Every structure is written in C-alpha cells, then in structure tokens.
KEKE-3310 file (N, C-alpha, C; in steps of 0.2 Angstrom, whole numbers, plus 5000, padded with zeros to 4 digits):
npx = (5220:5231:5248:5251:5259:5270:5274:5287:5292:5281:5272:5261:5250:5250:5242:5251:5251:5252:5265:5261:5250:5238:5243:5252:5243:5236:5247:5250:5239:5231:5228:5233:5241:5251:5258:5263:5271:5282:5291:5292:5299:5311:5329:5334:5323:5322:5334:5334:5323:5330:5339:5332:5327:5338:5340:5340:5328:5320:5320:5309:5300:5303:5298:5284:5284:5291:5281:5270:5274:5277:5291:5304:5314:5323:5331:5341:5354:5356:5354:5354:5346:5352:5344:5330:5334:5346:5341:5335:5345:5350:5360:5361:5361:5374:5373:5360:5356:5359:5371:5370:5383:5386:5393:5385:5373:5362:5360:5349:5351:5346:5334:5318:5305:5303:5303:5304:5310:5310:5323:5322:5326:5328:5332:5323:5312:5298:5291:5280:5269:5276:5287:5304:5321:5337:5347:5341:5340:5353:5361:5371:5376:5385:5388:5375:5372:5376:5366:5356:5342:5343:5341:5331:5331:5321:5322:5312:5313:5303:5298:5299:5309:5325:5338:5351:5362:5370:5384:5382:5391:5408:5420:5425:5424:5421:5417:5408:5394:5385:5369:5360:5344:5326:5316:5305:5292:5294:5283:5267:5258:5265:5271:5261:5261:5274:5291:5298:5310:5320:5319:5322:5335:5350:5363:5374:5383:5395:5398:5411:5409:5413:5405:5394:5396:5397:5388:5376:5372:5360:5356:5342:5336:5322:5307:5309:5321:5337:5350:5361:5372:5386:5400:5417:5424:5435:5437:5427:5418:5406:5392:5397:5394:5388:5382:5371:5354:5348:5335:5318:5309:5316:5324:5333:5340:5345:5354:5357:5367:5362:5357:5364:5358:5346:5330:5322:5307:5296:5297:5297:5284:5276:5280:5276:5263:5263:5265:5274:5288:5293:5309:5324:5339:5354:5348:5345:5339:5339:5349:5365:5368:5377)
npy = (4708:4721:4727:4741:4756:4770:4783:4793:4803:4808:4810:4802:4788:4771:4756:4741:4728:4712:4701:4687:4683:4675:4662:4661:4662:4650:4641:4644:4644:4633:4615:4606:4615:4618:4606:4605:4617:4613:4609:4621:4630:4625:4626:4619:4618:4632:4635:4627:4635:4647:4643:4640:4652:4658:4654:4657:4658:4663:4677:4682:4685:4697:4710:4710:4709:4721:4731:4727:4730:4743:4748:4759:4760:4769:4771:4762:4751:4753:4740:4724:4710:4694:4685:4682:4682:4688:4701:4703:4706:4718:4732:4749:4765:4777:4789:4789:4784:4793:4795:4800:4808:4815:4814:4812:4807:4794:4781:4773:4756:4750:4750:4749:4744:4751:4747:4751:4745:4743:4736:4727:4727:4714:4709:4706:4708:4714:4710:4712:4699:4691:4688:4690:4685:4693:4684:4673:4678:4680:4670:4670:4672:4680:4692:4696:4702:4715:4723:4727:4736:4743:4747:4740:4738:4735:4731:4728:4720:4721:4712:4721:4730:4737:4725:4726:4730:4741:4746:4755:4764:4770:4757:4742:4724:4713:4700:4686:4676:4662:4656:4641:4637:4638:4645:4654:4665:4683:4690:4696:4685:4673:4676:4675:4662:4657:4660:4669:4677:4671:4658:4657:4655:4664:4677:4684:4698:4706:4722:4735:4751:4768:4779:4774:4764:4747:4737:4725:4717:4709:4698:4691:4677:4673:4665:4657:4664:4661:4663:4673:4685:4691:4702:4698:4707:4716:4728:4744:4757:4770:4768:4759:4745:4731:4718:4707:4701:4686:4684:4686:4692:4699:4702:4714:4716:4727:4729:4740:4747:4753:4770:4775:4779:4790:4789:4796:4807:4805:4791:4784:4788:4781:4768:4765:4763:4752:4754:4753:4762:4769:4768:4774:4767:4774:4786:4798:4792:4794:4800:4800:4798:4809)
npz = (5932:5929:5932:5942:5938:5940:5930:5932:5924:5916:5926:5928:5931:5925:5919:5918:5906:5909:5902:5893:5902:5903:5901:5912:5922:5921:5923:5936:5944:5943:5945:5935:5928:5937:5938:5925:5926:5933:5923:5916:5924:5925:5923:5913:5903:5901:5895:5884:5877:5876:5867:5856:5852:5848:5835:5818:5811:5821:5821:5815:5824:5830:5824:5827:5841:5844:5840:5847:5860:5860:5858:5858:5845:5841:5851:5851:5844:5826:5816:5808:5816:5821:5827:5838:5851:5850:5847:5859:5868:5864:5861:5868:5860:5861:5873:5874:5887:5898:5912:5928:5935:5947:5963:5974:5970:5969:5957:5945:5941:5930:5916:5921:5933:5949:5966:5983:5999:6017:6027:6042:6060:6063:6051:6041:6027:6020:6006:5993:5995:6003:6017:6018:6023:6024:6024:6018:6005:6001:6006:6016:6031:6038:6030:6029:6041:6039:6034:6042:6047:6035:6018:6004:5987:5974:5957:5944:5929:5914:5900:5889:5893:5892:5893:5899:5912:5924:5934:5950:5955:5957:5961:5969:5966:5978:5981:5973:5971:5965:5965:5964:5958:5955:5941:5942:5937:5940:5943:5951:5951:5953:5965:5975:5978:5979:5986:5977:5976:5984:5980:5967:5954:5955:5956:5967:5971:5980:5983:5985:5986:5981:5986:5993:6002:6007:5996:5991:5977:5968:5955:5948:5940:5929:5923:5908:5906:5901:5905:5916:5913:5918:5917:5918:5929:5941:5946:5944:5936:5939:5930:5921:5911:5919:5916:5908:5905:5897:5887:5892:5906:5921:5937:5948:5963:5976:5990:6004:6017:6033:6034:6023:6011:6004:5997:5983:5985:5977:5973:5985:5990:5981:5982:5996:5993:5986:5973:5958:5952:5936:5930:5922:5916:5924:5928:5941:5957:5970:5984:5992:6010:6019)
capx = (5222:5238:5252:5251:5266:5270:5279:5289:5293:5275:5269:5255:5251:5246:5242:5255:5248:5257:5266:5259:5246:5234:5247:5254:5237:5235:5252:5251:5233:5227:5232:5236:5246:5256:5261:5267:5275:5289:5295:5293:5303:5318:5334:5334:5318:5324:5340:5331:5320:5335:5343:5327:5326:5344:5340:5339:5321:5316:5320:5303:5296:5305:5294:5278:5286:5292:5275:5265:5276:5279:5298:5307:5320:5328:5336:5345:5359:5353:5357:5350:5347:5352:5339:5326:5338:5351:5338:5333:5351:5352:5364:5358:5365:5378:5370:5352:5354:5364:5372:5371:5390:5386:5395:5380:5367:5361:5357:5346:5355:5343:5328:5315:5300:5306:5300:5309:5308:5315:5325:5321:5332:5328:5335:5317:5310:5291:5291:5274:5265:5281:5293:5311:5326:5342:5351:5337:5341:5360:5364:5378:5374:5390:5387:5368:5371:5378:5361:5351:5339:5345:5336:5331:5328:5319:5321:5309:5313:5298:5300:5300:5314:5332:5340:5358:5362:5376:5386:5379:5396:5415:5421:5428:5420:5424:5416:5402:5392:5380:5365:5356:5337:5321:5315:5298:5291:5294:5277:5263:5255:5270:5273:5256:5262:5281:5295:5302:5317:5324:5319:5325:5342:5352:5370:5375:5389:5396:5402:5413:5408:5416:5400:5388:5398:5396:5381:5375:5368:5358:5353:5338:5333:5315:5304:5312:5328:5342:5357:5363:5378:5390:5406:5422:5428:5436:5436:5422:5416:5399:5389:5400:5390:5389:5380:5364:5350:5346:5328:5313:5309:5319:5324:5339:5339:5351:5354:5361:5368:5358:5359:5368:5355:5339:5327:5318:5301:5290:5298:5295:5277:5273:5282:5272:5256:5263:5265:5281:5290:5296:5315:5329:5346:5358:5344:5345:5333:5340:5356:5369:5367:5383)
capy = (4715:4722:4730:4748:4758:4777:4786:4799:4808:4810:4811:4799:4781:4767:4748:4737:4722:4707:4697:4680:4683:4670:4656:4661:4661:4643:4638:4645:4644:4627:4609:4604:4620:4618:4600:4607:4622:4610:4609:4628:4634:4622:4629:4615:4621:4639:4634:4625:4640:4652:4640:4640:4659:4660:4652:4663:4659:4667:4684:4685:4687:4704:4716:4710:4711:4729:4734:4726:4733:4750:4749:4764:4757:4774:4771:4756:4751:4752:4735:4718:4706:4688:4680:4685:4683:4694:4707:4704:4708:4723:4738:4756:4770:4781:4795:4787:4783:4797:4793:4805:4807:4818:4809:4811:4804:4787:4780:4767:4751:4747:4751:4744:4747:4751:4747:4751:4742:4744:4730:4729:4725:4707:4707:4704:4712:4712:4711:4710:4695:4687:4690:4687:4687:4694:4678:4669:4680:4679:4664:4672:4675:4685:4698:4698:4707:4722:4727:4728:4743:4746:4748:4735:4741:4729:4733:4723:4721:4717:4709:4726:4734:4736:4720:4726:4733:4744:4747:4761:4769:4767:4753:4735:4718:4710:4693:4685:4669:4660:4651:4638:4638:4638:4651:4657:4672:4687:4695:4695:4679:4668:4679:4673:4655:4656:4666:4669:4680:4666:4651:4657:4655:4671:4679:4689:4702:4711:4728:4740:4757:4774:4784:4771:4759:4740:4736:4718:4717:4702:4697:4685:4674:4672:4660:4658:4667:4656:4665:4679:4686:4696:4703:4696:4713:4717:4736:4746:4764:4772:4768:4754:4739:4725:4712:4707:4695:4683:4682:4685:4697:4697:4707:4715:4718:4730:4730:4745:4747:4758:4777:4776:4782:4793:4789:4802:4806:4802:4784:4782:4788:4776:4761:4764:4761:4746:4756:4753:4768:4767:4772:4772:4766:4780:4792:4799:4790:4796:4803:4797:4802:4811)
capz = (5933:5927:5938:5942:5937:5940:5926:5935:5919:5914:5932:5928:5932:5920:5921:5914:5904:5910:5897:5894:5908:5903:5902:5918:5927:5920:5926:5943:5948:5941:5947:5929:5926:5942:5936:5919:5929:5935:5917:5914:5929:5926:5919:5906:5898:5899:5891:5877:5875:5873:5861:5850:5851:5845:5828:5813:5810:5827:5820:5812:5830:5832:5822:5830:5848:5845:5839:5853:5867:5858:5860:5854:5842:5839:5856:5850:5838:5820:5813:5807:5821:5818:5830:5843:5857:5848:5848:5866:5872:5860:5865:5868:5857:5865:5875:5876:5894:5902:5919:5933:5938:5953:5968:5979:5967:5968:5951:5944:5938:5924:5914:5926:5938:5955:5973:5989:6005:6023:6031:6049:6064:6062:6044:6038:6022:6018:5999:5991:5999:6007:6021:6017:6027:6020:6023:6013:5998:5999:6009:6019:6037:6040:6026:6030:6047:6037:6031:6048:6047:6029:6012:5999:5981:5969:5950:5940:5922:5911:5893:5884:5895:5890:5898:5901:5918:5925:5941:5953:5957:5956:5966:5968:5967:5984:5980:5970:5972:5961:5969:5960:5960:5950:5937:5942:5935:5946:5944:5957:5950:5956:5972:5979:5980:5980:5988:5971:5976:5987:5977:5960:5952:5956:5957:5972:5970:5985:5980:5989:5982:5984:5989:5996:6006:6004:5993:5988:5970:5966:5949:5949:5934:5929:5919:5901:5906:5900:5908:5919:5910:5921:5914:5923:5931:5948:5947:5939:5936:5939:5924:5917:5911:5924:5913:5905:5905:5891:5886:5898:5911:5927:5943:5951:5970:5979:5998:6007:6024:6037:6034:6017:6005:6004:5990:5981:5988:5973:5973:5992:5991:5977:5986:6001:5991:5982:5966:5955:5948:5930:5930:5917:5918:5925:5931:5948:5961:5977:5986:5998:6016:6021)
cpx = (5229:5242:5252:5258:5266:5276:5281:5290:5286:5270:5262:5256:5247:5246:5246:5252:5254:5258:5265:5254:5242:5237:5250:5249:5236:5240:5252:5245:5228:5232:5236:5242:5252:5261:5266:5272:5282:5294:5297:5298:5310:5323:5335:5330:5320:5330:5338:5327:5324:5338:5338:5326:5333:5345:5338:5332:5317:5316:5314:5298:5298:5300:5287:5279:5287:5285:5270:5267:5278:5286:5301:5314:5325:5333:5342:5349:5354:5356:5352:5352:5347:5347:5335:5330:5344:5348:5336:5339:5354:5356:5361:5363:5368:5374:5362:5351:5360:5365:5373:5378:5391:5388:5389:5374:5367:5357:5353:5351:5352:5336:5323:5309:5303:5302:5305:5306:5313:5317:5325:5327:5333:5331:5329:5315:5303:5291:5285:5270:5269:5285:5299:5316:5332:5346:5348:5339:5349:5364:5371:5376:5379:5388:5380:5368:5373:5372:5355:5349:5341:5339:5337:5328:5327:5318:5318:5309:5308:5301:5302:5306:5321:5335:5348:5358:5369:5378:5384:5384:5403:5416:5425:5424:5424:5423:5409:5400:5385:5376:5360:5348:5332:5320:5308:5298:5291:5288:5272:5260:5259:5271:5267:5257:5269:5285:5300:5309:5322:5324:5322:5332:5344:5360:5370:5382:5390:5401:5404:5413:5411:5411:5395:5390:5398:5389:5381:5370:5367:5354:5349:5335:5326:5313:5307:5318:5333:5348:5357:5370:5382:5397:5412:5427:5429:5435:5431:5421:5409:5397:5392:5395:5392:5388:5374:5360:5348:5339:5323:5314:5313:5320:5331:5337:5346:5350:5359:5361:5363:5361:5364:5365:5348:5336:5323:5311:5296:5291:5295:5287:5274:5274:5278:5265:5257:5264:5272:5282:5294:5303:5319:5336:5350:5354:5345:5338:5334:5347:5359:5368:5375:5384)
cpy = (4715:4725:4738:4751:4766:4779:4793:4805:4812:4812:4808:4791:4777:4760:4745:4730:4717:4702:4690:4679:4677:4663:4656:4660:4653:4639:4638:4644:4638:4621:4607:4608:4619:4611:4602:4613:4619:4610:4616:4632:4631:4626:4625:4617:4628:4639:4632:4631:4645:4649:4641:4647:4662:4658:4658:4664:4663:4674:4687:4687:4695:4710:4716:4712:4718:4732:4733:4729:4740:4752:4754:4762:4762:4774:4766:4756:4749:4746:4729:4713:4699:4683:4685:4687:4688:4701:4709:4707:4714:4729:4744:4760:4774:4787:4794:4786:4787:4795:4799:4804:4811:4813:4807:4808:4797:4786:4773:4762:4748:4750:4747:4748:4745:4751:4747:4749:4743:4737:4731:4726:4718:4704:4704:4710:4710:4714:4708:4706:4691:4691:4686:4689:4689:4688:4673:4671:4679:4673:4665:4676:4681:4692:4700:4703:4714:4726:4728:4735:4747:4747:4742:4738:4735:4732:4728:4725:4717:4716:4715:4731:4732:4731:4720:4731:4736:4744:4754:4766:4766:4762:4746:4729:4714:4702:4692:4677:4668:4655:4648:4638:4637:4644:4653:4664:4677:4692:4692:4688:4673:4670:4677:4666:4654:4662:4666:4672:4675:4659:4651:4657:4663:4671:4685:4692:4707:4716:4733:4746:4763:4778:4780:4765:4752:4739:4729:4719:4710:4702:4691:4683:4673:4667:4662:4662:4662:4657:4672:4680:4692:4696:4702:4702:4713:4724:4738:4754:4765:4772:4762:4748:4733:4718:4713:4701:4693:4681:4681:4691:4695:4703:4708:4718:4721:4731:4735:4745:4753:4765:4779:4780:4785:4793:4795:4801:4803:4794:4781:4782:4783:4769:4760:4762:4755:4747:4756:4760:4766:4772:4770:4771:4773:4786:4792:4796:4791:4799:4799:4801:4803:4810)
cpz = (5932:5933:5937:5942:5937:5935:5928:5930:5917:5920:5931:5929:5926:5922:5915:5912:5905:5904:5898:5900:5908:5904:5909:5924:5927:5924:5933:5947:5946:5943:5941:5928:5931:5941:5930:5921:5930:5929:5916:5918:5929:5921:5913:5901:5896:5894:5884:5874:5872:5867:5855:5848:5848:5838:5824:5812:5815:5826:5818:5818:5832:5831:5826:5838:5849:5844:5845:5859:5866:5860:5855:5851:5840:5845:5855:5844:5831:5816:5812:5813:5819:5821:5835:5849:5856:5849:5855:5870:5868:5864:5863:5864:5862:5866:5876:5883:5898:5909:5923:5936:5944:5959:5973:5976:5967:5962:5950:5940:5932:5922:5917:5929:5945:5961:5978:5995:6011:6025:6038:6053:6065:6055:6040:6033:6020:6010:5996:5996:6004:6011:6020:6022:6022:6019:6018:6006:5996:6002:6012:6025:6039:6037:6027:6036:6045:6035:6036:6047:6040:6024:6007:5993:5976:5962:5946:5933:5918:5904:5888:5887:5892:5895:5900:5907:5920:5933:5944:5954:5956:5962:5964:5970:5972:5983:5976:5971:5968:5965:5964:5962:5954:5946:5936:5939:5941:5947:5950:5957:5954:5964:5977:5982:5982:5983:5983:5972:5980:5985:5970:5959:5952:5957:5961:5971:5976:5983:5985:5985:5985:5988:5993:6000:6003:6002:5990:5982:5969:5960:5949:5942:5935:5924:5911:5901:5906:5904:5911:5917:5914:5918:5920:5925:5938:5950:5942:5941:5936:5932:5919:5917:5915:5920:5910:5906:5898:5891:5892:5902:5917:5932:5946:5958:5973:5986:6000:6014:6027:6036:6028:6012:6008:5998:5989:5983:5984:5973:5980:5993:5987:5980:5992:6000:5987:5975:5964:5952:5942:5930:5924:5919:5918:5928:5939:5952:5968:5978:5992:6004:6019:6029)
residu = (MET:GLY:ILE:ILE:VAL:PHE:ASP:ARG:LYS:LYS:LYS:THR:SER:TYR:GLU:GLU:THR:GLN:TYR:GLY:ARG:LYS:LYS:LEU:VAL:PHE:LEU:TYR:ASN:THR:LEU:VAL:GLY:ARG:VAL:ILE:LEU:ARG:LEU:PHE:ILE:SER:ARG:THR:TYR:SER:ALA:TRP:ASN:ALA:LYS:ALA:ASN:SER:LYS:LYS:ARG:SER:ALA:LYS:LYS:ILE:HIS:PRO:PHE:VAL:LYS:LYS:HIS:GLN:ILE:ASN:MET:ALA:ASP:PHE:GLU:ASP:ARG:GLU:TYR:ALA:SER:PHE:ASN:ASP:PHE:PHE:VAL:ARG:LYS:ILE:LYS:SER:GLY:LYS:ARG:PRO:VAL:SER:MET:GLU:ALA:ASP:ASP:LEU:ILE:SER:VAL:ALA:ASP:SER:LYS:LEU:LEU:VAL:TYR:GLU:ILE:ASP:HIS:GLU:LEU:LYS:ILE:GLN:ILE:LYS:ASN:SER:VAL:TYR:THR:VAL:ASP:GLU:LEU:ILE:ARG:ASP:LYS:LYS:SER:ALA:GLN:SER:TYR:LYS:ASN:GLY:ARG:CYS:LEU:VAL:PHE:ARG:LEU:SER:VAL:ASP:ASP:TYR:HIS:ARG:TYR:ILE:PHE:LEU:ASP:ASP:GLY:VAL:LEU:ILE:LYS:THR:LYS:GLU:ILE:ASP:GLY:ALA:LEU:HIS:THR:VAL:THR:PRO:ILE:ALA:ALA:LYS:ARG:TYR:LYS:VAL:PHE:SER:GLU:ASN:HIS:ARG:VAL:CYS:SER:LEU:LEU:SER:THR:LYS:ASN:PHE:GLY:GLU:VAL:MET:GLN:ILE:GLU:ILE:GLY:ALA:ILE:LEU:VAL:GLY:LYS:ILE:LYS:ASN:HIS:PRO:VAL:LYS:THR:PHE:GLY:ARG:GLY:ASP:GLU:LYS:GLY:PHE:PHE:GLU:LEU:GLY:GLY:SER:THR:ILE:VAL:LEU:LEU:PHE:GLU:GLU:SER:ARG:ILE:ARG:ILE:ASP:ARG:ASP:ILE:ILE:ASP:CYS:SER:SER:LYS:GLY:ILE:GLU:THR:LYS:VAL:LYS:SER:GLY:GLU:LYS:ILE:GLY:VAL:ARG:VAL:CYS)
# end
C-alpha cells in the first residue's frame, strides 16, 4: 500500500507509490535483506552511489525518471544536464515558487508532504509508529527545553520533489550542528523498525527569526542521499535558499516554541488522520500567533 497524500490545491487525496518499494520491502522485512541493508544505509555506499550518478552516462536516466514521476519540467531551468545528480539538484525558474511575504504567514520550506505533531510537556513527539524526545532529535538538552508544548512540522521530500529548501523568515543563524548517523529510508517501511529521525545523519540549525521566535530546523539524510548541502550564511531573508539535498528522498523537521504558530485547518485535519498534505516551497501553511 502507498502513502495517502492530500492535495490541498485540488482538494482531493491520492495514493503515492513509494519509490523502489519492492526493494525496500526486501531490505527491511527479510533477514537477508537486513544484512544487506547495513551496506545500503552507510554513508560510504550513499557517497559511492552519488558519485556514480554524477558521471555523464547517468544522464540517460533523466528522461525515464521525469516521465515516470510526471515532473513538470516547465518549472525548471531549460538546459542540458551533465548527469542524473546534476538534474536532481536542478534549480527552479524565477517566479515558479512565489513566497508569501506577509509577516504573519508561516510558509513551507520545501516542496514536500507535510505532517504536523504536538510536542508534549515531557518533550515527547509521537511521529508515525515511534515516540521521540526533542533531545533525541537534536542532542542538545538545553535547547530542547525551549520546545515544551510546542509544534513539530515534518516535511517529507519524495524523489520527484524539488530538493532545494528555503528559510522560513528573516533572521540570524545562532548555531549549527552535524550529527553522524545511518541513512535509512524515511518512509513508513523503515519507521516500523527504526527511529529513523534520531538514527539518521542530520544537520540541526538553531534560527532566531523575526516573526516566529527561535526555530530549530533539522535536515535529515535518507537512503542513497550522499550529502546535505547548506550554504554558509549567518543572516538570511524569508525565502532565501538555505541549501539542498543531493540524490534521494529526505526530510526537514521544524521545531517551534509553544504558542508561536497556528497551522491551517486543512493541514491539521489531515495530520490528525495520519494523512500528509502536499505543499509547495514558499506557500502559506499557517500564521504566527501574536
């Protein structure tokens, strides 16, 4: 069974076919597969895979991939791609992802599928089949306390999504930390066995924002993702590009302090049922609480 996603523009739901599902079922649900999995979730293998997809001959994979996933290439730069990885980190055309510049608007940081969760008074978050603590995610007990009774937003990027992501508001980067780890798939197949968000390789950035207080942004690597690439900036504006993922699907998690944001009702209603909402980079997904 695929993943149910709500398209808020069309106001309909659809089933997303999981990329490489048969291979992932083998890797995660069989004994032999789990032995092999140790190789596939390593950063060494993912780096090798990224290198192979950076070679010129890998460009032949682009057209079949675009056709299979029905990617609208009119949104992207009209140019020749040197490799599959070059295509994967493609840039959007100017104006194709308008950013809401209203100070009260909370925007999506990526083309993705969004789920929203509450952080309880014990700093625990029930995500899919696992319970996480904020400290597990960011490994910073002092900073974790700031998110008691706050909100956790999970943006899942599938392979067909635009893999560049932006800053949610004007602000300053306070600190950043890279946490080493595995590279499990971030889909439900792995979530049944592993706490993928706290086991995977990730980068945590503490942002001081103009309209939403201190926000923790976490980029999480996934299977076959060779690198998380963040730009070396200290100050940023709403909608500025923060970075991109190389090859593969992945996830961005945002942690908000208590009473900072109110998420749009359609997204909340879907999240309460475990249904993801399809969102585009820069679009309004909520508002700040004054």
